[in-house]
C-alpha positions as CSV (number, residue, x, y, z in Angstrom):
1,M,84.2,-36.3,-106.3
2,Q,84.5,-39.0,-103.6
3,A,81.0,-38.5,-102.3
4,D,77.8,-36.6,-102.7
5,V,78.2,-35.1,-99.2
6,I,81.1,-34.8,-96.8
7,V,80.0,-34.9,-93.1
8,V,82.7,-33.6,-90.8
9,G,82.3,-35.0,-87.3
10,A,81.3,-38.5,-86.4
11,G,79.4,-37.7,-83.2
12,L,75.6,-38.1,-82.7
13,A,74.8,-35.1,-85.0
14,G,77.1,-36.5,-87.7
15,L,75.7,-40.0,-87.5
16,V,72.1,-38.8,-87.7
17,T,73.0,-36.6,-90.6
18,A,74.7,-39.5,-92.4
19,H,71.6,-41.7,-91.8
20,E,69.3,-39.1,-93.2
21,L,71.4,-38.8,-96.3
22,T,72.2,-42.5,-96.9
23,S,68.6,-43.5,-96.4
24,R,67.8,-41.4,-99.4
25,G,70.6,-43.0,-101.5
26,R,73.2,-40.3,-101.1
27,K,76.9,-41.3,-100.8
28,V,78.5,-39.9,-97.7
29,A,82.1,-39.5,-96.6
30,L,82.1,-39.3,-92.8
31,V,85.3,-37.6,-91.6
32,D,86.6,-37.4,-88.0
33,Q,90.0,-36.8,-86.3
34,E,89.3,-39.7,-83.9
35,G,89.4,-43.4,-84.6
36,P,86.6,-46.1,-84.6
37,A,86.8,-46.3,-80.8
38,N,85.3,-42.8,-80.5
39,L,82.5,-43.2,-83.0
40,G,79.6,-41.3,-81.5
41,G,81.8,-38.6,-79.9
42,Q,80.9,-37.0,-76.7
43,A,77.2,-38.1,-76.8
44,Y,78.5,-41.6,-75.7
45,W,79.3,-40.1,-72.3
46,S,76.0,-38.3,-71.8
47,F,73.1,-39.1,-69.5
48,G,71.0,-39.4,-72.6
49,G,68.4,-36.8,-71.6
50,L,66.0,-35.6,-74.4
51,F,63.6,-32.7,-74.4
52,L,60.0,-33.8,-75.1
53,V,56.7,-32.0,-74.7
54,G,53.4,-33.6,-73.9
55,S,54.7,-37.1,-73.9
56,P,53.0,-40.3,-72.6
57,E,55.6,-40.4,-69.9
58,Q,54.6,-37.0,-68.7
59,R,50.9,-37.8,-68.8
60,R,51.5,-41.0,-66.8
61,M,53.3,-38.9,-64.2
62,R,50.3,-36.5,-64.2
63,V,52.3,-33.7,-65.8
64,R,50.2,-31.3,-67.9
65,D,52.4,-29.9,-70.7
66,S,51.8,-28.2,-74.0
67,S,53.7,-26.6,-76.9
68,E,52.4,-23.2,-75.8
69,L,53.8,-23.7,-72.3
70,A,57.1,-25.1,-73.6
71,W,57.4,-22.2,-76.1
72,S,56.8,-19.7,-73.3
73,D,59.5,-21.3,-71.2
74,W,61.9,-21.4,-74.1
75,Q,61.5,-17.8,-75.0
76,A,61.9,-16.7,-71.3
77,S,65.1,-18.8,-71.0
78,A,66.6,-17.8,-74.4
79,A,65.7,-14.1,-73.9
80,F,66.2,-13.4,-77.6
81,D,67.5,-9.9,-77.7
82,R,69.4,-9.9,-81.0
83,L,66.4,-10.5,-83.3
84,D,67.7,-8.0,-85.9
85,D,70.9,-9.9,-86.2
86,E,72.3,-13.0,-84.5
87,D,68.9,-14.3,-83.1
88,A,67.0,-14.0,-86.4
89,W,67.5,-17.6,-87.4
90,A,67.9,-18.8,-83.8
91,M,64.3,-17.9,-82.9
92,Q,62.9,-19.6,-86.0
93,W,64.9,-22.7,-85.2
94,A,63.8,-22.7,-81.6
95,R,60.1,-22.4,-82.5
96,A,60.4,-25.3,-85.0
97,Y,62.3,-27.4,-82.4
98,V,59.6,-26.9,-79.7
99,E,56.9,-27.9,-82.3
100,F,59.0,-31.0,-83.2
101,A,59.5,-31.9,-79.5
102,A,55.7,-31.6,-79.0
103,G,54.9,-33.5,-82.3
104,E,56.8,-36.2,-84.2
105,K,60.1,-36.2,-82.2
106,R,59.1,-39.0,-79.8
107,S,57.6,-41.2,-82.5
108,W,60.7,-40.6,-84.7
109,L,62.9,-41.7,-81.8
110,T,60.9,-44.8,-80.9
111,S,60.8,-45.8,-84.6
112,H,64.6,-46.2,-84.2
113,G,64.2,-48.3,-81.1
114,I,64.9,-45.6,-78.5
115,G,62.8,-45.9,-75.3
116,F,62.6,-43.9,-72.1
117,L,62.6,-44.2,-68.4
118,P,59.1,-44.1,-66.9
119,T,59.9,-41.1,-64.7
120,V,60.6,-37.7,-66.3
121,G,63.3,-35.5,-64.8
122,W,62.9,-31.8,-63.9
123,A,66.0,-30.0,-65.1
124,E,66.4,-26.2,-64.7
125,R,63.4,-25.6,-62.4
126,G,63.9,-22.0,-63.1
127,S,64.1,-18.4,-61.7
128,L,61.1,-18.7,-59.4
129,R,59.1,-16.3,-61.7
130,A,56.3,-17.4,-64.1
131,G,57.8,-15.3,-66.9
132,G,61.4,-16.1,-66.1
133,H,64.0,-18.8,-67.0
134,G,63.3,-22.5,-66.6
135,N,61.1,-25.4,-67.2
136,S,57.6,-25.0,-65.7
137,V,57.2,-28.8,-65.7
138,P,59.5,-31.9,-65.9
139,R,60.6,-32.5,-69.5
140,F,64.0,-34.3,-69.2
141,H,63.3,-37.7,-70.7
142,V,66.3,-40.1,-70.1
143,A,66.7,-42.8,-72.7
144,W,67.1,-46.4,-71.7
145,G,70.8,-47.0,-72.4
146,T,71.7,-43.3,-71.7
147,G,74.0,-41.8,-74.3
148,P,75.1,-45.2,-75.8
149,G,71.4,-46.2,-76.1
150,V,70.7,-43.0,-78.2
151,L,73.8,-43.6,-80.3
152,E,73.3,-47.4,-80.9
153,P,70.8,-47.3,-83.9
154,F,72.7,-44.6,-85.7
155,V,76.0,-46.4,-85.3
156,R,74.3,-49.5,-86.7
157,Y,72.9,-47.6,-89.6
158,A,76.3,-46.1,-90.4
159,Q,77.9,-49.6,-90.4
160,Q,75.1,-50.9,-92.6
161,A,75.5,-48.0,-95.0
162,A,79.2,-48.6,-95.2
163,A,78.6,-52.3,-96.0
164,A,76.2,-51.2,-98.8
165,G,78.8,-48.8,-100.3
166,L,76.9,-45.6,-99.4
167,L,79.1,-44.4,-96.6
168,T,82.9,-44.3,-96.2
169,F,84.5,-43.8,-92.8
170,H,87.5,-41.5,-92.8
171,H,88.8,-42.1,-89.3
172,R,91.9,-40.3,-88.0
173,H,91.4,-37.6,-90.7
174,R,91.8,-34.1,-89.2
175,V,90.2,-31.3,-91.3
176,D,92.3,-28.2,-91.3
177,E,90.7,-26.3,-94.2
178,L,87.5,-26.1,-96.1
179,V,87.9,-26.0,-99.9
180,V,86.0,-23.1,-101.5
181,D,85.4,-22.7,-105.2
182,G,83.3,-20.0,-106.7
183,G,81.9,-19.1,-103.3
184,A,80.8,-22.7,-102.6
185,V,82.4,-25.1,-100.2
186,C,83.2,-28.2,-102.2
187,G,85.6,-30.2,-100.1
188,V,88.0,-30.4,-97.2
189,R,91.8,-30.7,-96.7
190,G,93.8,-31.8,-93.7
191,Q,96.2,-34.3,-92.2
192,R,95.9,-38.0,-91.6
193,L,96.8,-38.8,-88.0
194,A,98.7,-41.8,-86.9
195,E,96.7,-44.8,-85.9
196,D,96.0,-44.9,-82.2
197,D,94.2,-47.8,-80.4
198,A,93.6,-45.8,-77.2
199,P,90.3,-46.7,-75.5
200,R,87.3,-44.5,-76.0
201,G,87.6,-41.1,-74.4
202,V,91.4,-41.3,-73.8
203,A,93.4,-38.5,-75.5
204,T,94.9,-39.7,-78.7
205,S,98.1,-38.9,-80.7
206,R,98.3,-35.9,-83.0
207,E,101.2,-37.2,-85.0
208,E,100.7,-36.4,-88.7
209,T,101.3,-39.0,-91.4
210,G,100.4,-37.1,-94.5
211,P,97.9,-34.8,-96.2
212,F,94.5,-35.6,-97.6
213,E,91.8,-33.9,-99.7
214,L,88.2,-34.9,-100.3
215,T,85.7,-33.3,-102.6
216,A,81.9,-33.4,-102.8
217,Q,78.8,-31.5,-103.9
218,A,78.2,-30.3,-100.3
219,V,80.0,-30.3,-96.9
220,I,78.1,-30.4,-93.6
221,L,79.9,-29.6,-90.4
222,T,78.6,-31.4,-87.3
223,T,81.2,-30.2,-84.9
224,G,81.5,-27.3,-82.6
225,G,81.9,-28.3,-78.9
226,I,84.6,-26.4,-77.2
227,G,84.5,-27.7,-73.7
228,A,87.9,-29.4,-73.7
229,D,89.8,-26.3,-74.8
230,H,89.8,-24.0,-71.7
231,D,91.7,-21.3,-73.6
232,L,89.0,-21.1,-76.2
233,V,86.4,-21.0,-73.4
234,R,88.2,-18.1,-71.8
235,R,88.6,-16.3,-75.1
236,H,84.9,-16.1,-75.6
237,W,83.8,-15.9,-72.0
238,P,81.2,-13.1,-71.7
239,A,81.7,-10.1,-69.5
240,R,78.2,-10.6,-68.0
241,L,79.4,-13.7,-66.3
242,G,82.4,-12.0,-64.7
243,S,85.8,-13.5,-64.9
244,P,86.3,-17.2,-65.9
245,P,87.5,-19.4,-63.1
246,S,91.3,-20.0,-62.9
247,R,90.6,-23.8,-62.5
248,M,87.9,-25.7,-64.3
249,V,87.1,-29.4,-64.8
250,T,86.2,-30.8,-68.2
251,G,83.0,-32.7,-68.9
252,V,84.1,-33.9,-72.4
253,P,87.1,-35.8,-73.9
254,A,90.1,-33.9,-75.2
255,H,89.0,-34.2,-78.8
256,V,86.0,-31.8,-78.2
257,D,88.3,-28.9,-79.1
258,G,86.1,-26.6,-81.2
259,R,88.7,-26.4,-84.0
260,M,86.2,-26.4,-86.8
261,L,84.6,-23.1,-85.6
262,D,87.6,-20.9,-86.6
263,I,88.3,-23.1,-89.6
264,S,84.8,-22.5,-90.9
265,A,85.0,-18.8,-90.2
266,R,88.2,-18.5,-92.3
267,A,86.2,-20.1,-95.1
268,G,83.5,-17.5,-94.9
269,A,81.0,-18.9,-92.4
270,R,79.4,-16.5,-90.0
271,L,79.6,-17.6,-86.3
272,V,76.9,-16.2,-84.0
273,N,76.3,-16.1,-80.3
274,R,79.7,-17.5,-79.3
275,D,79.4,-15.7,-76.0
276,R,76.2,-17.6,-75.1
277,M,77.9,-20.3,-73.1
278,W,76.5,-22.8,-70.7
279,H,78.6,-24.0,-67.9
280,Y,77.7,-26.0,-64.8
281,T,78.8,-25.0,-61.3
282,E,78.3,-28.4,-59.7
283,G,81.4,-30.1,-61.2
284,L,83.5,-32.6,-59.3
285,R,86.9,-33.9,-60.0
286,N,86.6,-37.5,-61.1
287,F,88.6,-39.8,-58.8
288,D,89.0,-42.3,-61.7
289,P,89.5,-40.0,-64.7
290,I,89.4,-41.1,-68.4
291,W,90.4,-37.8,-70.0
292,P,92.4,-34.8,-68.8
293,A,90.8,-32.8,-65.9
294,H,87.9,-35.2,-66.1
295,G,84.9,-33.7,-64.3
296,I,81.5,-35.2,-63.4
297,R,78.5,-33.0,-62.7
298,I,76.1,-33.5,-59.8
299,L,72.5,-33.6,-61.0
300,P,71.1,-32.3,-57.7
301,G,67.6,-32.6,-56.2
302,P,66.2,-29.5,-54.5
303,S,67.2,-30.0,-50.9
304,S,70.9,-29.4,-50.4
305,M,71.9,-26.0,-49.0
306,W,74.2,-24.1,-51.3
307,F,76.9,-21.9,-49.8
308,D,79.5,-19.6,-51.3
309,A,83.2,-20.0,-50.6
310,L,82.8,-17.7,-47.5
311,G,80.0,-19.8,-46.1
312,R,77.0,-17.7,-47.0
313,W,73.8,-19.3,-48.2
314,L,73.2,-18.4,-51.8
315,P,70.3,-16.2,-52.6
316,D,67.3,-17.0,-54.9
317,P,67.3,-18.3,-57.7
318,C,70.7,-19.8,-56.9
319,L,69.2,-23.1,-55.7
320,P,70.3,-26.6,-56.6
321,G,68.8,-27.5,-60.0
322,Y,67.1,-24.2,-60.6
323,D,69.0,-21.6,-62.6
324,T,72.4,-22.6,-63.7
325,L,73.6,-19.4,-65.4
326,A,72.2,-17.1,-62.7
327,T,74.2,-19.1,-60.1
328,L,77.3,-19.0,-62.3
329,R,76.9,-15.2,-62.8
330,Y,76.4,-14.7,-59.0
331,L,79.5,-16.7,-58.1
332,R,81.7,-15.0,-60.7
333,T,80.5,-11.4,-60.3
334,T,80.0,-11.0,-56.5
335,P,83.2,-9.1,-55.6
336,D,84.3,-10.8,-52.4
337,I,83.9,-14.3,-53.8
338,A,84.8,-13.9,-57.5
339,A,88.4,-14.9,-56.6
340,Y,87.4,-18.3,-55.5
341,D,86.7,-21.2,-57.8
342,H,84.5,-23.2,-55.5
343,S,81.2,-23.2,-53.6
344,W,79.7,-25.8,-51.3
345,F,76.7,-28.0,-51.0
346,I,75.8,-29.0,-47.4
347,L,73.5,-32.0,-47.1
348,T,72.7,-35.2,-45.2
349,Q,73.0,-38.9,-45.9
350,K,69.2,-38.9,-46.4
351,I,69.5,-36.3,-49.1
352,I,72.4,-37.8,-51.0
353,E,70.6,-41.2,-51.0
354,K,67.5,-39.8,-52.7
355,E,68.7,-36.8,-54.6
356,F,72.2,-37.1,-56.0
357,A,72.6,-38.4,-59.5
358,L,75.9,-38.1,-61.5
359,S,75.8,-37.1,-65.1
360,G,77.4,-39.5,-67.6
361,S,76.7,-42.9,-69.0
362,E,79.5,-44.6,-67.1
363,Q,78.1,-43.2,-63.8
364,N,74.7,-44.8,-64.3
365,P,75.4,-48.5,-65.1
366,D,71.8,-49.6,-64.4
367,I,70.3,-47.3,-66.9
368,T,73.1,-47.6,-69.4
369,G,72.8,-51.4,-69.2
370,K,69.0,-51.1,-69.7
371,N,68.7,-53.1,-66.5
372,R,65.1,-52.3,-65.4
373,A,65.3,-54.5,-62.3
374,A,68.5,-52.8,-61.1
375,F,66.9,-49.4,-61.8
376,L,63.9,-50.2,-59.6
377,R,66.1,-51.7,-56.9
378,T,68.7,-48.9,-56.9
379,R,66.6,-45.8,-57.6
380,L,63.1,-46.4,-56.2
381,L,63.1,-49.3,-53.8
382,G,66.6,-49.7,-52.4
383,K,68.2,-48.1,-49.4
384,G,71.4,-46.1,-49.7
385,A,72.7,-44.0,-52.5
386,P,73.5,-45.6,-55.9
387,A,76.9,-47.2,-55.9
388,P,78.7,-44.6,-58.1
389,V,77.5,-41.8,-55.8
390,E,78.7,-43.7,-52.7
391,A,82.0,-44.2,-54.5
392,F,82.4,-40.5,-55.1
393,K,81.4,-39.8,-51.5
394,R,84.2,-42.2,-50.3
395,H,86.9,-41.4,-52.8
396,G,86.1,-38.0,-54.3
397,A,88.6,-35.3,-53.5
398,D,85.7,-32.8,-53.2
399,F,83.6,-34.6,-50.6
400,V,83.8,-34.2,-46.8
401,V,81.9,-36.5,-44.6
402,A,81.5,-35.9,-40.8
403,G,79.2,-36.8,-37.9
404,T,78.8,-33.2,-36.7
405,L,78.7,-29.8,-38.3
406,D,81.8,-28.6,-36.5
407,E,83.7,-31.6,-37.8
408,L,82.3,-31.0,-41.3
409,I,83.4,-27.3,-41.4
410,D,86.8,-28.3,-40.1
411,G,87.2,-30.8,-42.9
412,M,85.9,-28.3,-45.5
413,N,88.5,-25.7,-44.3
414,Q,91.2,-28.2,-44.7
415,L,90.5,-28.4,-48.5
416,T,91.2,-24.7,-49.0
417,D,94.5,-22.7,-48.8
418,R,93.3,-21.0,-45.7
419,P,90.2,-21.5,-43.5
420,L,87.3,-19.5,-45.0
421,L,84.4,-20.9,-43.1
422,D,83.1,-20.1,-39.6
423,A,81.2,-22.9,-38.1
424,D,78.9,-20.7,-36.0
425,R,78.0,-18.5,-39.0
426,V,77.1,-21.6,-41.1
427,R,75.2,-23.1,-38.2
428,Q,73.0,-20.0,-37.8
429,Q,71.9,-20.2,-41.4
430,I,71.2,-24.0,-41.3
431,E,69.2,-23.6,-38.0
432,A,67.1,-20.8,-39.6
433,R,66.4,-23.1,-42.6
434,D,65.6,-26.1,-40.2
435,L,63.0,-24.1,-38.4
436,Q,61.1,-23.8,-41.6
437,I,60.7,-27.5,-41.9
438,T,58.3,-27.8,-38.9
439,N,55.2,-26.8,-40.9
440,P,53.8,-28.0,-44.2
441,Y,54.2,-24.4,-45.5
442,S,57.1,-22.0,-45.2
443,K,58.3,-18.5,-46.1
444,D,61.5,-19.9,-47.4
445,S,61.5,-20.4,-51.2
446,Q,63.8,-23.4,-51.1
447,V,61.6,-25.2,-48.6
448,Q,58.5,-24.3,-50.7
449,G,60.4,-25.7,-53.7
450,I,61.0,-29.0,-51.9
451,R,57.4,-29.4,-51.0
452,N,56.4,-28.4,-54.6
453,A,58.8,-31.0,-56.0
454,R,57.2,-33.7,-53.8
455,R,53.8,-33.0,-55.3
456,Y,55.2,-34.3,-58.5
457,L,55.1,-38.1,-58.5
458,G,58.4,-38.6,-60.2
459,D,60.3,-36.5,-57.7
460,R,58.5,-38.0,-54.7
461,L,59.4,-41.5,-55.9
462,G,63.1,-41.0,-56.8
463,R,64.4,-37.5,-56.7
464,T,63.4,-35.5,-53.6
465,A,64.0,-36.5,-50.0
466,V,61.3,-36.3,-47.3
467,P,61.8,-32.8,-45.8
468,H,63.9,-33.0,-42.7
469,R,66.3,-30.9,-40.6
470,I,69.8,-30.7,-41.9
471,L,71.0,-30.9,-38.3
472,D,68.8,-33.9,-37.3
473,P,71.2,-36.5,-36.0
474,A,69.0,-39.2,-37.5
475,A,69.7,-37.9,-41.0
476,A,73.5,-37.9,-40.5
477,P,76.3,-38.1,-41.5
């Protein structure tokens, strides 16, 4: 046997698994189809947001959280309805994870040198019902250093374990088969791939140079992402979400291909809940792509108006940052818009400056670089949108900027095969919304949500614009 344990997948999960094993003296073979440049996998490109409950950061922001509230939110969002089958283990895992997030998770992370931004983000604000989907309070803790900052200690541990003879890197080894003997998985087989010095994230060669086989007492699979394989996404797309879009952008590099799922199933593993996907509807085409169909997601604040392809304001709870899957379901199942692969945010310069963030480590150089002065200057004290956001506004194929609403609608119509938007119809809806801004209270749920968000210190400081009329010339373009 070449190791005590084979870990397939050298992303964040694989690195953490390897550290847990080697710190206990086990010998690990870490196997991945990519080379050293991609150590850490897709986590490197992430915003580095981590779910914590009852943290010091929350308390400093005057957020009252508890494991009871978090577990209530989790159950409402998960909506476990397969408890006699596929959800039996999922619910037990979820309960344990919420308790971990409310207990030792933060101290475990900080023991590895991972710190957090002082403000806590409010992801998935929910379905607007107490017993429905979403986070009742902000829980999105962004790590200093974003994804690379989360990875850094575990990359270092792997390199130290390799130097100590406890870990062996098997880069450019593509696993094609799990070796099963007597009902137990005892190894892996596959092909070595040709060396490729492409930069991180760039698609690499799949040229085969010869077979390999590794054996061990145990095999742990830390793979599974399917986001780069749109055919696989479509194969398992659930009927409840309507039809999959004909065009999608991709938030992960090409190597996030989900191959090990079917390989593990052929070896006898049982795959569950493959239809429970999570896709974002706020994707943009990256004007400076790294991988094929490279997409960047807008992390929106609560103030933009969201319209369907025909120019109709989306209904509750399809609001920016509220209920991702409900919005996706609405856009893909409403008969007269399901044929279109796009929707629209309409907003002002004042909103984009305060509320737009872009997901991804490379889109947040101040946080990724752990530059606290730049973070304060850019996010809290500065004027204008962060430079990456302004760059997308200037160069992004999916942005239209104009001085008047008529000019804006004309520009939007130029991006579609035929004009779908009527300026007068859109104006009527925006004017109705703008009338709700004149009082500190409102019948409109989105305006209520904006004011609710600004009661939270973190949103008021850096994530929610002062309520204003969309058609106010002073807020333009």
